C-alpha positions in Angstrom: 0.0 0.0 0.0 1.3 3.4 -1.0 0.8 6.5 1.2 -1.6 7.9 -1.4 -3.9 4.8 -1.1 -4.6 5.7 2.6 -8.2 7.1 2.7 -9.7 9.5 5.1 -9.8 8.0 8.6 -7.4 5.2 7.8 -3.9 4.5 9.0 -1.1 2.1 8.4 2.3 1.3 9.9 5.2 0.7 7.6 7.4 -1.3 10.0 10.5 -1.5 7.9 10.7 2.3 8.0 9.2 2.7 11.5 6.7 5.0 9.9 3.0 5.5 11.0 0.9 7.1 8.3 -2.8 8.2 8.5 -5.1 10.6 6.7 -7.4 12.7 8.9 -11.0 13.4 8.1 -10.0 16.7 6.4 -7.7 14.8 4.0 -4.4 15.8 5.5 -1.7 13.0 5.5 0.2 12.6 8.7 3.6 10.8 8.8 4.9 9.9 12.2 7.6 7.8 13.8 5.8 4.6 14.7 7.9 3.9 17.8 6.1 4.6 21.1 8.0 7.1 23.2 7.5 4.9 26.3 8.8 1.5 25.3 9.9 1.8 21.7 7.3 -0.7 20.4 5.6 0.1 17.1 2.1 1.5 17.5 -0.9 0.2 15.7 -3.8 2.1 14.1 -7.1 1.9 16.0 -9.7 2.3 13.2 -12.6 2.7 15.6 -11.1 5.5 17.8 -8.8 6.9 15.1 -5.8 6.7 17.4 -2.3 5.1 17.4 -2.2 2.5 20.2 0.9 0.9 21.7 0.4 -2.9 22.1 3.2 -3.1 24.7 2.0 -0.9 27.6 -1.2 0.7 26.5 -0.1 4.3 25.6 -2.4 6.0 23.1 -1.8 8.9 20.7 -4.0 11.0 18.6 -3.9 10.7 14.8 -1.3 13.6 14.7 0.9 12.1 17.4 -0.2 13.9 20.6 -0.4 11.9 23.8 -3.9 10.7 24.5 -3.1 8.4 27.4 0.1 7.5 29.3 2.6 5.9 30.0 4.0 7.7 27.0 5.9 10.8 28.0 6.5 12.5 24.6 4.3 12.7 21.5 5.2 10.7 18.4 7.7 12.5 16.2 6.5 14.0 13.0 8.4 12.7 9.9 8.9 14.3 6.5 
């Protein structure tokens, strides 16, 4: 799947690049580092809540990388 194939409200992690990509409801494409700032696990896209969730310790991030719930201590880094 290419970045352009991601539709509004969808997200995907490209593990080989440690890249989390989603498109918000306005159509903006967000590219983030997929590694959780708490434990360095790759986050997963939660299609129901439109969040990035860490499967290791439960941290959650908004679509644009801001912390939604701990134990994360920094937002996900924006990537070019």
